[in-house]
N, CA, C and O atoms as CSV, one atom per row, in Angstrom:
chain,resi,resn,atom,element,x,y,z
A,1,MET,N,N,0.818,-1.204,0.000
A,1,MET,CA,C,0.000,0.000,0.000
A,1,MET,C,C,0.854,1.257,0.000
A,1,MET,O,O,0.438,2.270,-0.563
A,2,LEU,N,N,2.031,1.229,0.610
A,2,LEU,CA,C,2.865,2.431,0.651
A,2,LEU,C,C,3.207,2.944,-0.733
A,2,LEU,O,O,3.339,4.153,-0.923
A,3,SER,N,N,3.354,2.047,-1.714
A,3,SER,CA,C,3.693,2.505,-3.055
A,3,SER,C,C,2.541,3.267,-3.694
A,3,SER,O,O,2.757,4.023,-4.641
A,4,ASP,N,N,1.320,3.084,-3.194
A,4,ASP,CA,C,0.148,3.746,-3.753
A,4,ASP,C,C,-0.165,5.078,-3.088
A,4,ASP,O,O,-1.080,5.777,-3.521
A,5,VAL,N,N,0.571,5.443,-2.049
A,5,VAL,CA,C,0.267,6.653,-1.294
A,5,VAL,C,C,0.503,7.883,-2.158
A,5,VAL,O,O,1.497,7.971,-2.879
A,6,LEU,N,N,-0.428,8.835,-2.075
A,6,LEU,CA,C,-0.328,10.102,-2.795
A,6,LEU,C,C,-0.069,11.227,-1.815
A,6,LEU,O,O,-0.485,11.165,-0.658
A,7,CYS,N,N,0.625,12.263,-2.285
A,7,CYS,CA,C,0.719,13.494,-1.512
A,7,CYS,C,C,-0.693,14.077,-1.458
A,7,CYS,O,O,-1.337,14.234,-2.495
A,8,SER,N,N,-1.166,14.392,-0.286
A,8,SER,CA,C,-2.522,14.912,-0.121
A,8,SER,C,C,-2.686,16.312,-0.698
A,8,SER,O,O,-3.811,16.792,-0.836
A,9,TYR,N,N,-1.604,16.963,-1.031
A,9,TYR,CA,C,-1.645,18.349,-1.500
A,9,TYR,C,C,-1.515,18.456,-3.010
A,9,TYR,O,O,-2.309,19.148,-3.647
A,10,CYS,N,N,-0.519,17.776,-3.603
A,10,CYS,CA,C,-0.327,17.873,-5.053
A,10,CYS,C,C,-0.870,16.651,-5.787
A,10,CYS,O,O,-0.938,16.651,-7.016
A,11,LEU,N,N,-1.256,15.615,-5.053
A,11,LEU,CA,C,-1.828,14.383,-5.587
A,11,LEU,C,C,-0.858,13.592,-6.459
A,11,LEU,O,O,-1.280,12.761,-7.262
A,12,ARG,N,N,0.446,13.848,-6.303
A,12,ARG,CA,C,1.428,13.034,-7.023
A,12,ARG,C,C,1.730,11.797,-6.184
A,12,ARG,O,O,1.668,11.832,-4.955
A,13,SER,N,N,2.055,10.706,-6.869
A,13,SER,CA,C,2.309,9.450,-6.172
A,13,SER,C,C,3.691,9.443,-5.532
A,13,SER,O,O,4.559,10.250,-5.863
A,14,ARG,N,N,3.862,8.523,-4.620
A,14,ARG,CA,C,5.147,8.357,-3.934
A,14,ARG,C,C,6.253,8.055,-4.937
A,14,ARG,O,O,7.396,8.471,-4.743
A,15,SER,N,N,5.924,7.333,-6.012
A,15,SER,CA,C,6.940,7.030,-7.021
A,15,SER,C,C,7.407,8.295,-7.744
A,15,SER,O,O,8.529,8.334,-8.249
A,16,GLU,N,N,6.568,9.320,-7.800
A,16,GLU,CA,C,6.945,10.596,-8.414
A,16,GLU,C,C,7.661,11.524,-7.444
A,16,GLU,O,O,8.552,12.272,-7.845
A,17,THR,N,N,7.283,11.482,-6.182
A,17,THR,CA,C,7.778,12.472,-5.224
A,17,THR,C,C,8.930,11.986,-4.365
A,17,THR,O,O,9.665,12.797,-3.801
A,18,GLY,N,N,9.097,10.688,-4.256
A,18,GLY,CA,C,10.049,10.159,-3.285
A,18,GLY,C,C,9.361,10.059,-1.935
A,18,GLY,O,O,8.156,9.818,-1.857
A,19,ARG,N,N,10.115,10.242,-0.897
A,19,ARG,CA,C,9.563,10.096,0.453
A,19,ARG,C,C,8.386,11.017,0.703
A,19,ARG,O,O,8.325,12.142,0.208
A,20,LEU,N,N,7.454,10.501,1.488
A,20,LEU,CA,C,6.315,11.284,1.953
A,20,LEU,C,C,6.299,11.228,3.472
A,20,LEU,O,O,6.628,10.202,4.068
A,21,VAL,N,N,5.918,12.326,4.090
A,21,VAL,CA,C,5.674,12.338,5.530
A,21,VAL,C,C,4.176,12.108,5.681
A,21,VAL,O,O,3.369,12.849,5.121
A,22,ALA,N,N,3.811,11.088,6.431
A,22,ALA,CA,C,2.401,10.736,6.558
A,22,ALA,C,C,1.936,10.872,8.000
A,22,ALA,O,O,2.681,10.618,8.947
A,23,SER,N,N,0.691,11.276,8.133
A,23,SER,CA,C,0.021,11.326,9.430
A,23,SER,C,C,-1.234,10.470,9.297
A,23,SER,O,O,-1.488,9.920,8.226
A,24,PRO,N,N,-2.010,10.349,10.342
A,24,PRO,CA,C,-3.251,9.588,10.200
A,24,PRO,C,C,-4.225,10.192,9.188
A,24,PRO,O,O,-5.117,9.495,8.704
A,25,LEU,N,N,-4.069,11.455,8.867
A,25,LEU,CA,C,-5.031,12.122,7.990
A,25,LEU,C,C,-4.492,12.545,6.637
A,25,LEU,O,O,-5.278,12.765,5.716
A,26,ALA,N,N,-3.188,12.667,6.483
A,26,ALA,CA,C,-2.645,13.200,5.239
A,26,ALA,C,C,-1.206,12.753,5.049
A,26,ALA,O,O,-0.547,12.280,5.975
A,27,ALA,N,N,-0.741,12.919,3.818
A,27,ALA,CA,C,0.665,12.693,3.499
A,27,ALA,C,C,1.136,13.902,2.700
A,27,ALA,O,O,0.358,14.496,1.953
A,28,ILE,N,N,2.406,14.267,2.854
A,28,ILE,CA,C,2.926,15.440,2.152
A,28,ILE,C,C,4.318,15.140,1.617
A,28,ILE,O,O,5.136,14.515,2.292
A,29,CYS,N,N,4.577,15.595,0.390
A,29,CYS,CA,C,5.884,15.396,-0.232
A,29,CYS,C,C,6.816,16.554,0.145
A,29,CYS,O,O,6.385,17.570,0.690
A,30,ARG,N,N,8.084,16.373,-0.156
A,30,ARG,CA,C,9.090,17.384,0.177
A,30,ARG,C,C,8.769,18.731,-0.479
A,30,ARG,O,O,8.867,19.775,0.166
A,31,GLN,N,N,8.388,18.708,-1.759
A,31,GLN,CA,C,8.122,19.960,-2.476
A,31,GLN,C,C,6.946,20.722,-1.847
A,31,GLN,O,O,7.019,21.938,-1.675
A,32,CYS,N,N,5.884,20.022,-1.511
A,32,CYS,CA,C,4.731,20.686,-0.891
A,32,CYS,C,C,5.055,21.158,0.520
A,32,CYS,O,O,4.618,22.231,0.937
A,33,ALA,N,N,5.823,20.356,1.256
A,33,ALA,CA,C,6.224,20.772,2.607
A,33,ALA,C,C,7.076,22.033,2.539
A,33,ALA,O,O,6.903,22.948,3.344
A,34,GLN,N,N,8.002,22.081,1.574
A,34,GLN,CA,C,8.844,23.268,1.432
A,34,GLN,C,C,7.999,24.476,1.048
A,34,GLN,O,O,8.231,25.579,1.542
A,35,GLY,N,N,7.024,24.274,0.171
A,35,GLY,CA,C,6.123,25.366,-0.192
A,35,GLY,C,C,5.362,25.897,1.014
A,35,GLY,O,O,5.172,27.105,1.154
A,36,ALA,N,N,4.925,24.991,1.885
A,36,ALA,CA,C,4.221,25.409,3.101
A,36,ALA,C,C,5.153,26.186,4.019
A,36,ALA,O,O,4.762,27.209,4.580
A,37,LEU,N,N,6.389,25.704,4.175
A,37,LEU,CA,C,7.356,26.424,5.015
A,37,LEU,C,C,7.642,27.811,4.458
A,37,LEU,O,O,7.727,28.781,5.212
A,38,ASP,N,N,7.792,27.908,3.130
A,38,ASP,CA,C,8.030,29.210,2.498
A,38,ASP,C,C,6.848,30.148,2.735
A,38,ASP,O,O,7.033,31.334,3.005
A,39,LEU,N,N,5.636,29.608,2.632
A,39,LEU,CA,C,4.442,30.421,2.858
A,39,LEU,C,C,4.399,30.941,4.290
A,39,LEU,O,O,4.113,32.116,4.520
A,40,PHE,N,N,4.684,30.063,5.255
A,40,PHE,CA,C,4.665,30.484,6.655
A,40,PHE,C,C,5.761,31.494,6.968
A,40,PHE,O,O,5.596,32.330,7.856
A,41,ALA,N,N,6.874,31.426,6.250
A,41,ALA,CA,C,7.985,32.342,6.493
A,41,ALA,C,C,7.772,33.700,5.825
A,41,ALA,O,O,8.448,34.670,6.168
A,42,SER,N,N,6.840,33.775,4.876
A,42,SER,CA,C,6.623,35.017,4.140
A,42,SER,C,C,5.712,35.963,4.911
A,42,SER,O,O,5.053,35.575,5.876
A,43,THR,N,N,5.691,37.204,4.463
A,43,THR,CA,C,4.807,38.211,5.042
A,43,THR,C,C,3.409,38.018,4.473
A,43,THR,O,O,3.258,37.900,3.257
A,44,PRO,N,N,2.384,37.983,5.317
A,44,PRO,CA,C,1.018,37.807,4.816
A,44,PRO,C,C,0.649,38.911,3.823
A,44,PRO,O,O,1.043,40.067,3.981
A,45,SER,N,N,-0.111,38.531,2.803
A,45,SER,CA,C,-0.548,39.489,1.793
A,45,SER,C,C,-2.055,39.675,1.889
A,45,SER,O,O,-2.729,39.029,2.691
A,46,GLU,N,N,-2.565,40.568,1.058
A,46,GLU,CA,C,-4.014,40.799,1.008
A,46,GLU,C,C,-4.754,39.522,0.624
A,46,GLU,O,O,-5.857,39.270,1.110
A,47,GLU,N,N,-4.140,38.704,-0.258
A,47,GLU,CA,C,-4.778,37.464,-0.690
A,47,GLU,C,C,-4.992,36.512,0.483
A,47,GLU,O,O,-5.971,35.765,0.505
A,48,ASP,N,N,-4.084,36.534,1.457
A,48,ASP,CA,C,-4.207,35.647,2.608
A,48,ASP,C,C,-5.466,35.946,3.411
A,48,ASP,O,O,-6.038,35.047,4.026
A,49,VAL,N,N,-5.900,37.205,3.408
A,49,VAL,CA,C,-7.098,37.607,4.140
A,49,VAL,C,C,-8.335,36.978,3.504
A,49,VAL,O,O,-9.286,36.622,4.199
A,50,ASP,N,N,-8.315,36.843,2.176
A,50,ASP,CA,C,-9.456,36.287,1.449
A,50,ASP,C,C,-9.514,34.763,1.526
A,50,ASP,O,O,-10.492,34.172,1.068
A,51,GLY,N,N,-8.523,34.125,2.076
A,51,GLY,CA,C,-8.492,32.668,2.164
A,51,GLY,C,C,-7.627,32.072,1.074
A,51,GLY,O,O,-7.147,32.785,0.192
A,52,PRO,N,N,-7.431,30.782,1.131
A,52,PRO,CA,C,-6.555,30.125,0.165
A,52,PRO,C,C,-7.169,30.094,-1.230
A,52,PRO,O,O,-8.389,30.134,-1.389
A,53,VAL,N,N,-6.310,30.023,-2.226
A,53,VAL,CA,C,-6.753,29.870,-3.605
A,53,VAL,C,C,-7.194,28.419,-3.774
A,53,VAL,O,O,-6.451,27.500,-3.429
A,54,LEU,N,N,-8.374,28.212,-4.293
A,54,LEU,CA,C,-8.863,26.854,-4.505
A,54,LEU,C,C,-8.034,26.198,-5.603
A,54,LEU,O,O,-7.774,26.831,-6.627
A,55,PRO,N,N,-7.616,24.959,-5.423
A,55,PRO,CA,C,-6.675,24.349,-6.361
A,55,PRO,C,C,-7.203,24.252,-7.784
A,55,PRO,O,O,-6.410,24.289,-8.725
A,56,TRP,N,N,-8.494,24.131,-7.973
A,56,TRP,CA,C,-9.036,24.001,-9.315
A,56,TRP,C,C,-9.286,25.336,-9.993
A,56,TRP,O,O,-9.568,25.374,-11.191
A,57,SER,N,N,-9.189,26.419,-9.260
A,57,SER,CA,C,-9.520,27.729,-9.834
A,57,SER,C,C,-8.521,28.185,-10.889
A,57,SER,O,O,-8.858,29.021,-11.728
A,58,THR,N,N,-7.312,27.660,-10.867
A,58,THR,CA,C,-6.297,28.078,-11.837
A,58,THR,C,C,-6.069,27.037,-12.931
A,58,THR,O,O,-5.201,27.224,-13.784
A,59,LEU,N,N,-6.830,25.949,-12.921
A,59,LEU,CA,C,-6.635,24.875,-13.896
A,59,LEU,C,C,-7.551,25.051,-15.097
A,59,LEU,O,O,-8.681,25.523,-14.967
A,60,ASP,N,N,-7.047,24.661,-16.285
A,60,ASP,CA,C,-7.933,24.621,-17.446
A,60,ASP,C,C,-8.798,23.357,-17.337
A,60,ASP,O,O,-8.547,22.499,-16.491
A,61,ASP,N,N,-9.807,23.253,-18.193
A,61,ASP,CA,C,-10.763,22.147,-18.098
A,61,ASP,C,C,-10.095,20.780,-18.229
A,61,ASP,O,O,-10.407,19.864,-17.467
A,62,ASP,N,N,-9.177,20.635,-19.191
A,62,ASP,CA,C,-8.534,19.339,-19.404
A,62,ASP,C,C,-7.696,18.922,-18.201
A,62,ASP,O,O,-7.694,17.751,-17.822
A,63,THR,N,N,-6.991,19.863,-17.605
A,63,THR,CA,C,-6.177,19.546,-16.428
A,63,THR,C,C,-7.068,19.195,-15.249
A,63,THR,O,O,-6.770,18.269,-14.495
A,64,LEU,N,N,-8.169,19.939,-15.087
A,64,LEU,CA,C,-9.107,19.628,-14.013
A,64,LEU,C,C,-9.646,18.209,-14.174
A,64,LEU,O,O,-9.705,17.451,-13.206
A,65,LEU,N,N,-10.039,17.848,-15.400
A,65,LEU,CA,C,-10.554,16.501,-15.641
A,65,LEU,C,C,-9.479,15.443,-15.419
A,65,LEU,O,O,-9.774,14.353,-14.928
A,66,ALA,N,N,-8.243,15.753,-15.774
A,66,ALA,CA,C,-7.145,14.804,-15.563
A,66,ALA,C,C,-6.881,14.573,-14.079
A,66,ALA,O,O,-6.391,13.510,-13.697
A,67,ARG,N,N,-7.193,15.538,-13.254
A,67,ARG,CA,C,-6.975,15.409,-11.807
A,67,ARG,C,C,-8.070,14.599,-11.108
A,67,ARG,O,O,-7.843,14.084,-10.013
A,68,LEU,N,N,-9.238,14.477,-11.713
A,68,LEU,CA,C,-10.337,13.770,-11.054
A,68,LEU,C,C,-9.962,12.348,-10.628
A,68,LEU,O,O,-10.274,11.964,-9.501
A,69,PRO,N,N,-9.304,11.545,-11.483
A,69,PRO,CA,C,-8.914,10.207,-11.023
A,69,PRO,C,C,-7.931,10.253,-9.851
A,69,PRO,O,O,-7.952,9.372,-8.991
A,70,GLN,N,N,-7.078,11.268,-9.814
A,70,GLN,CA,C,-6.141,11.401,-8.695
A,70,GLN,C,C,-6.892,11.711,-7.403
A,70,GLN,O,O,-6.557,11.181,-6.343
A,71,VAL,N,N,-7.896,12.562,-7.491
A,71,VAL,CA,C,-8.696,12.885,-6.309
A,71,VAL,C,C,-9.451,11.637,-5.847
A,71,VAL,O,O,-9.533,11.362,-4.650
A,72,ALA,N,N,-10.000,10.887,-6.801
A,72,ALA,CA,C,-10.694,9.643,-6.447
A,72,ALA,C,C,-9.734,8.669,-5.782
A,72,ALA,O,O,-10.098,8.002,-4.813
A,73,SER,N,N,-8.517,8.583,-6.290
A,73,SER,CA,C,-7.510,7.700,-5.698
A,73,SER,C,C,-7.165,8.138,-4.282
A,73,SER,O,O,-6.981,7.302,-3.397
A,74,ALA,N,N,-7.078,9.442,-4.069
A,74,ALA,CA,C,-6.805,9.952,-2.719
A,74,ALA,C,C,-7.935,9.565,-1.773
A,74,ALA,O,O,-7.691,9.225,-0.616
A,75,GLY,N,N,-9.174,9.616,-2.264
A,75,GLY,CA,C,-10.313,9.203,-1.451
A,75,GLY,C,C,-10.235,7.726,-1.088
A,75,GLY,O,O,-10.548,7.340,0.038
A,76,GLN,N,N,-9.816,6.901,-2.043
A,76,GLN,CA,C,-9.655,5.467,-1.779
A,76,GLN,C,C,-8.541,5.235,-0.765
A,76,GLN,O,O,-8.628,4.345,0.081
A,77,GLN,N,N,-7.500,6.046,-0.863
A,77,GLN,CA,C,-6.383,5.949,0.088
A,77,GLN,C,C,-6.869,6.251,1.507
A,77,GLN,O,O,-6.506,5.551,2.452
A,78,VAL,N,N,-7.681,7.283,1.653
A,78,VAL,CA,C,-8.222,7.642,2.967
A,78,VAL,C,C,-9.124,6.519,3.486
A,78,VAL,O,O,-9.058,6.167,4.664
A,79,GLU,N,N,-9.952,5.964,2.628
A,79,GLU,CA,C,-10.849,4.882,3.036
A,79,GLU,C,C,-10.050,3.664,3.506
A,79,GLU,O,O,-10.399,3.046,4.512
A,80,ALA,N,N,-8.987,3.319,2.788
A,80,ALA,CA,C,-8.143,2.188,3.187
A,80,ALA,C,C,-7.464,2.471,4.525
A,80,ALA,O,O,-7.333,1.579,5.362
A,81,HIS,N,N,-7.038,3.704,4.718
A,81,HIS,CA,C,-6.384,4.085,5.973
A,81,HIS,C,C,-7.377,3.993,7.140
A,81,HIS,O,O,-7.031,3.520,8.223
A,82,LEU,N,N,-8.601,4.446,6.908
A,82,LEU,CA,C,-9.637,4.349,7.933
A,82,LEU,C,C,-9.900,2.888,8.289
A,82,LEU,O,O,-10.045,2.549,9.463
A,83,ALA,N,N,-9.961,2.032,7.284
A,83,ALA,CA,C,-10.192,0.610,7.541
A,83,ALA,C,C,-9.080,0.025,8.399
A,83,ALA,O,O,-9.338,-0.828,9.249
A,84,THR,N,N,-7.847,0.473,8.188
A,84,THR,CA,C,-6.720,0.014,9.002
A,84,THR,C,C,-6.902,0.442,10.453
A,84,THR,O,O,-6.634,-0.338,11.367
A,85,TRP,N,N,-7.354,1.668,10.670
A,85,TRP,CA,C,-7.596,2.158,12.033
A,85,TRP,C,C,-8.752,1.398,12.689
A,85,TRP,O,O,-8.688,1.066,13.873
A,86,VAL,N,N,-9.788,1.130,11.932
A,86,VAL,CA,C,-10.908,0.363,12.482
A,86,VAL,C,C,-10.427,-1.034,12.867
A,86,VAL,O,O,-10.811,-1.557,13.912
A,87,GLN,N,N,-9.593,-1.635,12.031
A,87,GLN,CA,C,-9.064,-2.956,12.365
A,87,GLN,C,C,-8.221,-2.901,13.640
A,87,GLN,O,O,-8.256,-3.827,14.450
A,88,ALA,N,N,-7.467,-1.821,13.816
A,88,ALA,CA,C,-6.687,-1.664,15.051
A,88,ALA,C,C,-7.621,-1.597,16.261
A,88,ALA,O,O,-7.323,-2.156,17.316
A,89,ALA,N,N,-8.744,-0.914,16.100
A,89,ALA,CA,C,-9.728,-0.853,17.189
A,89,ALA,C,C,-10.301,-2.241,17.467
A,89,ALA,O,O,-10.452,-2.632,18.624
A,90,ARG,N,N,-10.616,-2.976,16.420
A,90,ARG,CA,C,-11.150,-4.327,16.596
A,90,ARG,C,C,-10.112,-5.246,17.227
A,90,ARG,O,O,-10.455,-6.108,18.036
A,91,ASP,N,N,-8.832,-5.068,16.859
A,91,ASP,CA,C,-7.760,-5.876,17.457
A,91,ASP,C,C,-7.674,-5.656,18.965
A,91,ASP,O,O,-7.183,-6.513,19.699
A,92,ARG,N,N,-8.154,-4.505,19.417
A,92,ARG,CA,C,-8.195,-4.203,20.857
A,92,ARG,C,C,-9.523,-4.622,21.483
A,92,ARG,O,O,-9.813,-4.294,22.633
A,93,ASP,N,N,-10.313,-5.343,20.714
A,93,ASP,CA,C,-11.632,-5.810,21.166
A,93,ASP,C,C,-12.596,-4.671,21.474
A,93,ASP,O,O,-13.482,-4.816,22.317
A,94,ILE,N,N,-12.428,-3.545,20.797
A,94,ILE,CA,C,-13.394,-2.447,20.921
A,94,ILE,C,C,-14.641,-2.856,20.141
A,94,ILE,O,O,-14.543,-3.332,19.010
A,95,SER,N,N,-15.790,-2.674,20.735
A,95,SER,CA,C,-17.039,-3.153,20.136
A,95,SER,C,C,-17.403,-2.365,18.880
A,95,SER,O,O,-16.997,-1.219,18.689
A,96,TRP,N,N,-18.188,-3.037,18.032
A,96,TRP,CA,C,-18.698,-2.362,16.843
A,96,TRP,C,C,-19.590,-1.189,17.234
A,96,TRP,O,O,-19.658,-0.196,16.510
A,97,ALA,N,N,-20.267,-1.291,18.358
A,97,ALA,CA,C,-21.120,-0.184,18.818
A,97,ALA,C,C,-20.280,1.057,19.099
A,97,ALA,O,O,-20.648,2.161,18.696
A,98,ARG,N,N,-19.154,0.882,19.788
A,98,ARG,CA,C,-18.289,2.035,20.097
A,98,ARG,C,C,-17.641,2.588,18.831
A,98,ARG,O,O,-17.513,3.803,18.675
A,99,ILE,N,N,-17.233,1.704,17.932
A,99,ILE,CA,C,-16.644,2.158,16.663
A,99,ILE,C,C,-17.687,2.931,15.866
A,99,ILE,O,O,-17.402,4.005,15.336
A,100,GLY,N,N,-18.892,2.383,15.784
A,100,GLY,CA,C,-19.961,3.071,15.061
A,100,GLY,C,C,-20.250,4.443,15.646
A,100,GLY,O,O,-20.405,5.415,14.907
A,101,THR,N,N,-20.324,4.525,16.968
A,101,THR,CA,C,-20.568,5.811,17.628
A,101,THR,C,C,-19.464,6.805,17.289
A,101,THR,O,O,-19.741,7.970,17.002
A,102,ALA,N,N,-18.215,6.350,17.322
A,102,ALA,CA,C,-17.091,7.242,17.012
A,102,ALA,C,C,-17.165,7.764,15.583
A,102,ALA,O,O,-16.726,8.879,15.303
A,103,LEU,N,N,-17.716,6.964,14.683
A,103,LEU,CA,C,-17.813,7.355,13.272
A,103,LEU,C,C,-19.166,7.974,12.919
A,103,LEU,O,O,-19.413,8.306,11.759
A,104,GLY,N,N,-20.038,8.129,13.908
A,104,GLY,CA,C,-21.340,8.742,13.646
A,104,GLY,C,C,-22.277,7.841,12.866
A,104,GLY,O,O,-23.084,8.317,12.066
A,105,MET,N,N,-22.172,6.536,13.097
A,105,MET,CA,C,-23.045,5.587,12.412
A,105,MET,C,C,-23.463,4.500,13.396
A,105,MET,O,O,-22.953,4.431,14.514
A,106,THR,N,N,-24.374,3.672,12.978
A,106,THR,CA,C,-24.819,2.587,13.846
A,106,THR,C,C,-23.772,1.482,13.895
A,106,THR,O,O,-22.868,1.411,13.062
A,107,ARG,N,N,-23.923,0.629,14.892
A,107,ARG,CA,C,-23.052,-0.537,15.019
A,107,ARG,C,C,-23.144,-1.387,13.757
A,107,ARG,O,O,-22.132,-1.836,13.220
A,108,GLN,N,N,-24.369,-1.601,13.296
A,108,GLN,CA,C,-24.595,-2.433,12.113
A,108,GLN,C,C,-23.936,-1.823,10.874
A,108,GLN,O,O,-23.316,-2.536,10.086
A,109,SER,N,N,-24.067,-0.517,10.703
A,109,SER,CA,C,-23.454,0.149,9.546
A,109,SER,C,C,-21.939,0.031,9.579
A,109,SER,O,O,-21.309,-0.216,8.551
A,110,ALA,N,N,-21.356,0.208,10.754
A,110,ALA,CA,C,-19.898,0.079,10.886
A,110,ALA,C,C,-19.466,-1.342,10.559
A,110,ALA,O,O,-18.494,-1.548,9.833
A,111,TRP,N,N,-20.181,-2.315,11.091
A,111,TRP,CA,C,-19.845,-3.711,10.844
A,111,TRP,C,C,-19.925,-4.031,9.353
A,111,TRP,O,O,-19.025,-4.666,8.804
A,112,GLU,N,N,-21.010,-3.588,8.690
A,112,GLU,CA,C,-21.182,-3.858,7.259
A,112,GLU,C,C,-20.104,-3.181,6.424
A,112,GLU,O,O,-19.619,-3.756,5.450
A,113,ARG,N,N,-19.733,-1.976,6.796
A,113,ARG,CA,C,-18.748,-1.223,6.013
A,113,ARG,C,C,-17.340,-1.781,6.157
A,113,ARG,O,O,-16.576,-1.781,5.191
A,114,PHE,N,N,-16.985,-2.254,7.343
A,114,PHE,CA,C,-15.592,-2.602,7.602
A,114,PHE,C,C,-15.315,-4.090,7.782
A,114,PHE,O,O,-14.169,-4.473,8.018
A,115,THR,N,N,-16.329,-4.932,7.676
A,115,THR,CA,C,-16.088,-6.367,7.752
A,115,THR,C,C,-15.744,-6.873,6.363
A,115,THR,O,O,-16.459,-6.610,5.396
A,116,ASN,N,N,-14.638,-7.602,6.276
A,116,ASN,CA,C,-14.216,-8.143,4.979
A,116,ASN,C,C,-15.184,-9.222,4.522
A,116,ASN,O,O,-15.585,-10.076,5.312
A,117,PRO,N,N,-15.564,-9.185,3.232
A,117,PRO,CA,C,-16.513,-10.186,2.720
A,117,PRO,C,C,-15.899,-11.574,2.662
A,117,PRO,O,O,-16.563,-12.528,2.255
């Protein structure tokens, strides 16, 4: 699964970016991390007051469409990661009821979603 991990920011694969720093919620490549550090080190501008630039706002239609499979893949990556965490909870004998409550769903829904067929 590690070879399939994408940078959560640029959506490039680990094979394209090299090492990724991963947390339970996201992964980031060196280039994106450096960009974030540069942004934090810079003086805030008027644009910062208006909020971040949406990533699709500067893309042409073809590039936006080309990114859709990458976004879908990132979603699958998050789902697989969540399943790993749920399995860790089950390995600790945490009940499906407690897992469901933590995820805002019923015990039955959690069991159906995360039990391997």
